[in-house]
C-alpha positions in Angstrom: -19.8 -3.8 -9.8 -22.0 -1.0 -10.9 -19.5 0.7 -13.2 -19.4 3.9 -11.2 -15.6 4.1 -11.3 -15.3 7.9 -11.7 -17.6 8.5 -8.8 -15.6 6.0 -6.7 -12.3 7.6 -7.7 -13.7 11.0 -6.7 -14.7 9.7 -3.3 -11.3 8.1 -2.7 -9.5 11.4 -3.6 -11.9 13.4 -1.4 -11.2 11.1 1.5 -7.5 11.5 1.0 -7.8 15.3 0.8 -9.8 15.5 4.0 -7.4 13.2 5.9 -4.4 15.3 4.8 -6.1 18.5 5.8 -7.3 17.2 9.2 -4.5 15.0 10.2 -1.4 16.2 8.3 0.2 14.8 5.2 2.3 12.2 7.0 -0.3 10.6 9.2 -0.8 6.8 9.0 -4.5 7.3 8.1 -3.3 9.3 5.1 -1.2 6.3 4.1 -4.3 4.1 4.5 -6.2 6.5 2.1 -3.3 6.4 -0.3 -3.4 2.6 -0.2 -7.1 2.6 -0.9 -6.7 4.9 -3.8 -3.8 2.8 -5.2 -5.8 -0.4 -4.8 -8.7 1.2 -6.7 -6.3 2.0 -9.5 -4.8 -1.5 -9.4 -8.3 -3.1 -9.6 -8.9 -0.9 -12.7 -5.6 -2.1 -14.1 -4.3 1.4 -14.0 -1.0 0.2 -12.8 1.1 3.3 -13.6 -1.4 5.4 -11.6 -1.3 2.9 -8.6 2.5 3.1 -8.2 2.9 6.6 -6.7 0.2 6.3 -4.0 1.6 2.9 -3.0 5.1 4.3 -2.8 3.9 7.3 -0.8 2.0 5.1 1.6 5.1 3.0 2.2 7.2 6.1 2.9 4.7 7.4 5.4 4.3 4.1 7.1 8.1 3.7 7.5 8.5 7.3 8.7 5.6 7.2 11.2 5.6 3.6 12.4 9.2 2.5 11.9 10.7 0.2 9.2 9.9 -3.0 11.2 6.2 -2.4 11.7 3.7 -5.0 10.2 1.9 -2.1 8.4 5.2 -1.5 6.5 5.2 -5.1 5.6 1.7 -4.8 4.1 2.7 -1.7 2.2 5.8 -3.5 0.8 3.6 -6.4 -0.2 1.1 -4.1 -2.0 3.9 -2.5 -4.0 5.4 -6.0 -4.7 2.1 -7.3 -6.0 1.8 -4.3 -8.3 5.3 -4.9 -9.8 4.7 -8.7 -10.0 1.4 -8.1 -11.9 3.4 -6.0 -14.4 6.1 -8.8 -14.7 8.6 -6.5 -13.0 9.9 -9.5 -11.0 13.3 -8.0 -10.2 11.6 -5.1 -8.5 8.9 -7.2 -6.8 11.2 -9.9 -5.3 13.2 -7.7 -2.8 9.9 -6.1 -1.6 8.3 -9.5 -1.1 11.4 -10.7 0.8 11.5 -7.6 3.0 7.8 -7.9 3.8 8.3 -11.6 4.7 11.3 -10.8 6.9 9.4 -8.1 8.8 6.3 -10.4 9.3 8.4 -13.3 10.6 10.3 -11.0 13.0 7.3 -9.1 14.3 4.6 -11.7 14.2 6.4 -15.0 14.4 7.0 -17.7 11.7 3.7 -19.4 12.4 1.4 -16.4 12.1 -1.1 -16.5 9.3 0.1 -13.2 7.8 3.5 -14.8 7.3 2.0 -17.3 4.9 0.5 -14.5 2.9 
């Protein structure tokens, strides 16, 4: 990495702002931008800052795509990993389980994403 974290953060936030303005706050692409921003915070070990965008992305995905969509499973998994990293195992486990249940149902037990 080049250590240009503040510049990267600004670009993630700008992308989110543009998508909200152009697509509406509840568009799945906004959820993708929220996930990108949260992942950036996660990679910086700014776990408390990562939680809200992960949660908002999950809310949007559920609302727009339905609770059983594979993208919801990915959002659940993202939030579970965040909690797991912080040793919040009782919060992470049900999210992991729900993500696995959705993936098995939607993709089949032998799909590579189920093994994730």
